[in-house]
Backbone as CSV, one residue per row, in Angstrom:
resi,resn,N_x,N_y,N_z,CA_x,CA_y,CA_z,C_x,C_y,C_z
1,UNK,-66.171,-65.645,-44.183,-67.082,-66.021,-43.114,-67.854,-67.294,-43.486
2,UNK,-68.108,-68.076,-42.499,-68.903,-69.291,-42.683,-70.370,-68.935,-42.518
3,UNK,-71.231,-69.363,-43.451,-72.668,-69.112,-43.267,-73.167,-69.778,-41.988
4,UNK,-74.119,-69.127,-41.344,-74.691,-69.654,-40.104,-76.207,-69.646,-40.221
5,UNK,-76.835,-70.642,-39.633,-78.284,-70.786,-39.697,-78.873,-70.613,-38.304
6,UNK,-79.996,-69.903,-38.223,-80.697,-69.739,-36.959,-82.162,-70.088,-37.115
7,UNK,-82.757,-70.502,-36.016,-84.168,-70.889,-35.992,-84.899,-70.010,-34.983
8,UNK,-86.080,-69.551,-35.352,-86.897,-68.757,-34.441,-88.325,-69.271,-34.392
9,UNK,-88.949,-69.069,-33.258,-90.338,-69.500,-33.053,-90.988,-68.490,-32.132
10,UNK,-92.213,-68.110,-32.461,-92.947,-67.214,-31.572,-94.424,-67.561,-31.610
11,UNK,-95.089,-67.288,-30.508,-96.515,-67.553,-30.332,-97.141,-66.359,-29.632
12,UNK,-98.343,-66.000,-30.048,-99.098,-64.989,-29.330,-100.566,-65.409,-29.253
13,UNK,-101.199,-64.987,-28.187,-102.639,-65.193,-28.025,-103.365,-64.192,-28.911
14,UNK,-104.424,-64.637,-29.559,-105.292,-63.746,-30.328,-106.514,-63.412,-29.489
15,UNK,-106.877,-62.132,-29.478,-108.023,-61.702,-28.697,-108.698,-60.512,-29.377
16,UNK,-109.994,-60.390,-29.153,-110.731,-59.252,-29.696,-110.252,-57.965,-29.035
17,UNK,-110.307,-56.880,-29.811,-109.955,-55.575,-29.268,-108.501,-55.174,-29.452
18,UNK,-107.714,-55.985,-30.149,-106.309,-55.674,-30.411,-106.097,-55.565,-31.913
19,UNK,-105.146,-54.710,-32.311,-104.763,-54.639,-33.718,-103.982,-55.893,-34.081
20,UNK,-104.114,-56.310,-35.338,-103.413,-57.499,-35.822,-102.293,-57.076,-36.764
21,UNK,-101.065,-57.149,-36.258,-99.876,-56.809,-37.027,-99.164,-58.099,-37.403
22,UNK,-98.787,-58.206,-38.673,-98.082,-59.395,-39.138,-97.186,-59.009,-40.310
23,UNK,-95.915,-59.360,-40.212,-94.981,-59.057,-41.287,-94.823,-57.576,-41.559
24,UNK,-95.012,-56.772,-40.537,-94.871,-55.330,-40.677,-96.105,-54.624,-41.189
25,UNK,-97.210,-55.357,-41.327,-98.454,-54.781,-41.847,-99.580,-54.911,-40.825
26,UNK,-100.445,-53.917,-40.800,-101.665,-54.027,-40.006,-102.721,-54.665,-40.906
27,UNK,-103.242,-55.790,-40.450,-104.224,-56.541,-41.215,-105.568,-56.426,-40.520
28,UNK,-106.591,-56.101,-41.278,-107.929,-55.990,-40.705,-108.423,-57.368,-40.277
29,UNK,-108.731,-57.479,-38.997,-109.267,-58.714,-38.438,-109.908,-58.357,-37.099
30,UNK,-110.858,-59.134,-36.679,-111.545,-58.806,-35.428,-110.734,-59.187,-34.196
31,UNK,-109.625,-59.895,-34.402,-108.734,-60.240,-33.299,-107.326,-59.754,-33.619
32,UNK,-106.573,-59.529,-32.566,-105.163,-59.186,-32.702,-104.380,-59.873,-31.607
33,UNK,-103.077,-59.663,-31.599,-102.198,-60.339,-30.654,-102.064,-59.569,-29.349
34,UNK,-102.198,-60.290,-28.261,-101.905,-59.732,-26.942,-100.390,-59.779,-26.788
35,UNK,-99.783,-58.610,-26.604,-98.320,-58.566,-26.524,-97.869,-57.258,-25.891
36,UNK,-96.630,-57.235,-25.462,-96.035,-56.022,-24.902,-95.736,-55.017,-26.015
37,UNK,-95.229,-55.540,-27.138,-94.956,-54.697,-28.306,-96.219,-54.671,-29.170
38,UNK,-96.056,-54.492,-30.478,-97.218,-54.531,-31.371,-97.702,-55.959,-31.627
39,UNK,-96.955,-56.958,-31.152,-97.380,-58.348,-31.266,-97.158,-58.975,-32.624
40,UNK,-96.261,-58.431,-33.430,-96.006,-58.969,-34.771,-95.221,-60.271,-34.640
41,UNK,-95.944,-61.356,-34.532,-95.372,-62.673,-34.282,-94.376,-63.073,-35.355
42,UNK,-94.658,-62.721,-36.596,-93.765,-63.062,-37.705,-92.408,-62.389,-37.528
43,UNK,-92.408,-61.105,-37.270,-91.137,-60.402,-37.090,-90.408,-60.884,-35.847
44,UNK,-91.133,-61.213,-34.796,-90.480,-61.709,-33.582,-89.755,-63.031,-33.845
45,UNK,-90.402,-63.942,-34.566,-89.760,-65.222,-34.896,-88.549,-64.988,-35.796
46,UNK,-88.668,-64.064,-36.743,-87.554,-63.748,-37.634,-86.383,-63.154,-36.843
47,UNK,-86.662,-62.241,-35.938,-85.601,-61.675,-35.087,-84.885,-62.770,-34.319
48,UNK,-85.627,-63.697,-33.746,-85.006,-64.787,-32.995,-84.152,-65.670,-33.898
49,UNK,-84.596,-65.919,-35.131,-83.797,-66.721,-36.062,-82.484,-66.017,-36.385
50,UNK,-82.548,-64.729,-36.649,-81.339,-63.968,-36.973,-80.395,-63.886,-35.784
51,UNK,-80.943,-63.589,-34.617,-80.116,-63.522,-33.410,-79.500,-64.878,-33.083
52,UNK,-80.288,-65.927,-33.240,-79.786,-67.269,-32.982,-78.656,-67.664,-33.917
53,UNK,-78.775,-67.280,-35.176,-77.722,-67.596,-36.146,-76.393,-66.980,-35.734
54,UNK,-76.438,-65.813,-35.132,-75.221,-65.124,-34.689,-74.859,-65.449,-33.239
55,UNK,-75.616,-66.342,-32.602,-75.398,-66.703,-31.192,-75.453,-65.468,-30.295
56,UNK,-76.455,-64.599,-30.562,-76.619,-63.364,-29.797,-77.831,-63.403,-28.866
57,UNK,-78.267,-64.583,-28.497,-79.405,-64.678,-27.590,-80.720,-64.612,-28.339
58,UNK,-81.726,-64.049,-27.672,-83.050,-63.979,-28.294,-83.620,-62.570,-28.155
59,UNK,-84.784,-62.389,-28.712,-85.419,-61.073,-28.746,-85.658,-60.516,-27.332
60,UNK,-85.983,-61.391,-26.385,-86.224,-60.956,-25.015,-84.978,-60.430,-24.318
61,UNK,-83.807,-60.916,-24.715,-82.547,-60.441,-24.147,-82.296,-58.996,-24.582
62,UNK,-82.558,-58.720,-25.849,-82.246,-57.397,-26.410,-83.365,-56.374,-26.237
63,UNK,-84.615,-56.845,-26.172,-85.771,-55.951,-26.089,-86.740,-56.471,-25.023
64,UNK,-86.329,-56.427,-23.755,-87.145,-57.039,-22.686,-88.482,-56.328,-22.476
65,UNK,-89.478,-57.123,-22.091,-90.809,-56.568,-21.837,-90.912,-55.904,-20.468
66,UNK,-89.777,-55.653,-19.877,-89.725,-54.913,-18.613,-89.242,-53.479,-18.837
67,UNK,-88.942,-53.142,-20.089,-88.432,-51.814,-20.423,-89.547,-51.029,-21.113
68,UNK,-89.898,-49.899,-20.530,-91.049,-49.118,-20.993,-90.927,-48.688,-22.455
69,UNK,-89.727,-48.384,-22.935,-89.601,-47.892,-24.310,-89.996,-48.939,-25.352
70,UNK,-90.108,-50.205,-24.946,-90.522,-51.249,-25.881,-92.026,-51.518,-25.844
71,UNK,-92.738,-50.876,-24.917,-94.192,-51.077,-24.840,-94.837,-50.529,-26.112
72,UNK,-95.538,-51.397,-26.834,-96.245,-51.003,-28.051,-95.347,-50.705,-29.237
73,UNK,-94.054,-50.997,-29.141,-93.113,-50.649,-30.204,-93.446,-51.377,-31.510
74,UNK,-93.209,-50.690,-32.590,-93.352,-51.256,-33.930,-92.251,-52.305,-34.106
75,UNK,-92.618,-53.531,-34.382,-91.632,-54.605,-34.487,-90.672,-54.418,-35.662
76,UNK,-91.034,-53.603,-36.630,-90.094,-53.300,-37.712,-88.857,-52.605,-37.144
77,UNK,-89.034,-51.818,-36.102,-87.895,-51.165,-35.441,-87.018,-52.220,-34.769
78,UNK,-87.644,-53.211,-34.149,-86.868,-54.285,-33.521,-86.044,-55.029,-34.570
79,UNK,-86.661,-55.354,-35.712,-85.939,-56.052,-36.775,-84.782,-55.201,-37.292
80,UNK,-85.013,-53.931,-37.475,-83.949,-53.033,-37.920,-82.796,-53.019,-36.918
81,UNK,-83.115,-53.008,-35.634,-82.081,-53.047,-34.597,-81.310,-54.373,-34.617
82,UNK,-82.011,-55.467,-34.884,-81.342,-56.771,-34.982,-80.375,-56.777,-36.168
83,UNK,-80.798,-56.233,-37.295,-79.922,-56.159,-38.460,-78.670,-55.336,-38.125
84,UNK,-78.839,-54.263,-37.355,-77.685,-53.456,-36.929,-76.771,-54.244,-35.998
85,UNK,-77.353,-55.030,-35.094,-76.542,-55.883,-34.222,-75.717,-56.869,-35.044
86,UNK,-76.340,-57.444,-36.065,-75.624,-58.376,-36.937,-74.475,-57.673,-37.649
87,UNK,-74.748,-56.457,-38.127,-73.725,-55.677,-38.830,-72.505,-55.447,-37.932
88,UNK,-72.762,-55.144,-36.659,-71.659,-54.917,-35.708,-70.806,-56.166,-35.526
89,UNK,-71.420,-57.330,-35.748,-70.699,-58.607,-35.645,-70.174,-59.071,-37.005
90,UNK,-70.246,-58.168,-38.007,-69.786,-58.438,-39.377,-70.595,-59.513,-40.095
91,UNK,-71.891,-59.575,-39.801,-72.785,-60.488,-40.504,-73.747,-59.698,-41.373
92,UNK,-74.163,-60.323,-42.465,-75.262,-59.809,-43.277,-76.287,-60.920,-43.416
93,UNK,-77.506,-60.534,-43.690,-78.572,-61.519,-43.867,-78.430,-62.149,-45.258
94,UNK,-78.524,-63.464,-45.290,-78.521,-64.191,-46.556,-79.944,-64.367,-47.047
95,UNK,-80.719,-65.129,-46.300,-82.128,-65.322,-46.638,-82.903,-65.749,-45.395
96,UNK,-84.222,-65.725,-45.533,-85.105,-66.157,-44.443,-86.273,-66.925,-45.035
97,UNK,-86.692,-67.940,-44.321,-87.849,-68.754,-44.703,-88.755,-68.823,-43.481
98,UNK,-90.006,-68.379,-43.657,-90.919,-68.192,-42.525,-92.229,-68.917,-42.802
99,UNK,-92.742,-69.607,-41.791,-94.041,-70.281,-41.896,-94.963,-69.757,-40.801
100,UNK,-96.127,-69.276,-41.221,-97.141,-68.741,-40.313,-98.234,-69.784,-40.150
101,UNK,-98.542,-70.159,-38.911,-99.623,-71.103,-38.603,-100.785,-70.294,-38.034
102,UNK,-101.848,-70.194,-38.834,-102.959,-69.311,-38.494,-104.200,-69.789,-39.232
103,UNK,-105.265,-70.010,-38.513,-106.507,-70.446,-39.161,-107.149,-69.286,-39.931
104,UNK,-107.307,-68.163,-39.237,-107.881,-66.968,-39.848,-107.200,-65.750,-39.251
105,UNK,-107.031,-64.699,-40.006,-107.473,-64.477,-41.371,-106.519,-65.136,-42.368
106,UNK,-106.994,-65.320,-43.571,-106.146,-65.812,-44.657,-105.207,-64.677,-45.043
107,UNK,-103.930,-64.969,-45.180,-102.958,-63.895,-45.395,-102.259,-63.945,-46.754
108,UNK,-102.632,-64.878,-47.609,-101.873,-65.043,-48.853,-101.808,-63.770,-49.683
109,UNK,-102.849,-62.966,-49.678,-102.832,-61.727,-50.462,-101.908,-60.669,-49.878
110,UNK,-101.530,-60.797,-48.616,-100.645,-59.837,-47.959,-99.166,-60.213,-48.087
111,UNK,-98.898,-61.452,-48.425,-97.526,-61.960,-48.410,-96.581,-61.177,-49.321
112,UNK,-96.951,-60.825,-50.543,-95.990,-60.056,-51.359,-95.539,-58.753,-50.698
113,UNK,-96.461,-58.031,-50.081,-96.091,-56.778,-49.417,-95.258,-57.045,-48.164
114,UNK,-95.577,-58.097,-47.417,-94.765,-58.453,-46.253,-93.332,-58.749,-46.676
115,UNK,-93.177,-59.499,-47.757,-91.838,-59.830,-48.257,-91.068,-58.562,-48.622
116,UNK,-91.746,-57.618,-49.245,-91.098,-56.361,-49.627,-90.658,-55.580,-48.390
117,UNK,-91.552,-55.488,-47.404,-91.241,-54.760,-46.170,-90.024,-55.369,-45.480
118,UNK,-90.030,-56.670,-45.310,-88.936,-57.343,-44.601,-87.632,-57.276,-45.380
119,UNK,-87.703,-57.451,-46.706,-86.468,-57.393,-47.500,-85.856,-55.999,-47.454
120,UNK,-86.696,-54.970,-47.449,-86.179,-53.602,-47.331,-85.445,-53.402,-46.009
121,UNK,-86.027,-53.872,-44.928,-85.403,-53.704,-43.609,-84.092,-54.477,-43.520
122,UNK,-84.081,-55.698,-44.075,-82.887,-56.547,-43.980,-81.878,-56.276,-45.091
123,UNK,-82.254,-55.399,-46.040,-81.375,-55.048,-47.150,-80.972,-56.266,-47.980
124,UNK,-81.976,-57.073,-48.326,-81.779,-58.232,-49.203,-82.821,-58.176,-50.308
125,UNK,-82.579,-58.862,-51.422,-83.603,-58.922,-52.463,-84.880,-59.584,-51.938
126,UNK,-86.010,-59.172,-52.471,-87.289,-59.758,-52.051,-87.289,-61.276,-52.228
127,UNK,-86.589,-61.755,-53.242,-86.505,-63.191,-53.487,-85.783,-63.962,-52.398
128,UNK,-85.138,-63.250,-51.482,-84.447,-63.905,-50.372,-85.310,-64.007,-49.121
129,UNK,-86.570,-63.601,-49.232,-87.508,-63.685,-48.110,-88.703,-64.527,-48.538
130,UNK,-88.863,-65.665,-47.898,-89.979,-66.560,-48.184,-90.951,-66.539,-47.004
131,UNK,-92.218,-66.349,-47.307,-93.261,-66.412,-46.275,-94.337,-67.356,-46.776
132,UNK,-94.646,-68.334,-45.945,-95.682,-69.306,-46.266,-96.718,-69.291,-45.150
133,UNK,-97.952,-69.578,-45.506,-99.017,-69.627,-44.500,-99.688,-70.989,-44.551
134,UNK,-100.044,-71.466,-43.387,-100.763,-72.730,-43.317,-101.776,-72.656,-42.179
135,UNK,-102.876,-73.340,-42.380,-103.803,-73.520,-41.265,-103.340,-74.771,-40.537
136,UNK,-103.919,-75.040,-39.430,-103.616,-76.294,-38.741,-104.817,-77.235,-38.818
137,UNK,-105.600,-77.047,-39.886,-106.783,-77.895,-40.111,-107.706,-77.899,-38.892
138,UNK,-107.807,-76.724,-38.264,-108.657,-76.495,-37.091,-108.215,-77.262,-35.847
139,UNK,-106.959,-77.724,-35.850,-106.411,-78.431,-34.693,-105.579,-77.469,-33.843
140,UNK,-105.556,-77.707,-32.540,-104.723,-76.928,-31.631,-105.172,-75.490,-31.468
141,UNK,-104.354,-74.697,-30.732,-104.746,-73.319,-30.427,-104.865,-72.465,-31.680
142,UNK,-104.001,-72.696,-32.679,-104.102,-71.921,-33.926,-105.378,-72.306,-34.676
143,UNK,-105.670,-73.573,-34.719,-106.870,-74.051,-35.402,-108.156,-73.576,-34.762
144,UNK,-108.116,-73.390,-33.441,-109.307,-72.892,-32.729,-109.352,-71.361,-32.736
145,UNK,-108.394,-70.732,-33.425,-108.297,-69.282,-33.539,-108.035,-68.603,-32.188
146,UNK,-107.346,-69.330,-31.316,-106.958,-68.776,-30.018,-105.593,-68.097,-30.072
147,UNK,-104.812,-68.449,-31.072,-103.469,-67.895,-31.160,-102.846,-68.096,-32.519
148,UNK,-101.633,-67.598,-32.646,-100.844,-67.689,-33.867,-99.465,-68.209,-33.493
149,UNK,-98.887,-69.020,-34.364,-97.522,-69.504,-34.193,-96.765,-69.235,-35.487
150,UNK,-95.503,-68.854,-35.351,-94.669,-68.598,-36.521,-93.306,-69.253,-36.306
151,UNK,-92.848,-69.933,-37.352,-91.526,-70.554,-37.384,-90.684,-69.816,-38.412
152,UNK,-89.416,-69.576,-38.096,-88.539,-68.885,-39.040,-87.154,-69.511,-39.008
153,UNK,-86.567,-69.607,-40.193,-85.193,-70.027,-40.343,-84.491,-68.925,-41.124
154,UNK,-83.272,-68.582,-40.702,-82.530,-67.531,-41.392,-81.081,-67.938,-41.569
155,UNK,-80.527,-67.519,-42.686,-79.116,-67.716,-42.973,-78.430,-66.360,-42.912
156,UNK,-77.311,-66.321,-42.188,-76.506,-65.102,-42.166,-75.110,-65.460,-42.666
157,UNK,-74.429,-64.478,-43.192,-73.104,-64.703,-43.764,-72.132,-63.725,-43.110
């Protein structure tokens, strides 16, 4: 098989009164993502990167926000389902590189556990999952703490 690369991007609005899920973890913060599912922007971008690498569409095609069973769903389940879709197409995950754009909260202390969670779901070594965080120097919606953006690149084999 020829290795294939996919790119994913996701954005969510941050608002008070919502839980903040990122990389499969609930992080204490006074704001969380407004979303149909749990709003885990990191996992959503990763799912899109994996699906894109296999030319299988995007997360909305497979898990539409018009289907009740996906309301509030744990995004780790979505990622697990994407990995199964890849398996059916005879692909395995090679690696993933993810960048989180978020002013607050600071997430560097959570990254090792996020990497472990994601590598377990994708059945790859933890060293094959890279997560980086950056602020936007208080510029744009992420800098004003209005939202979060995540970029992901994934290699499948």
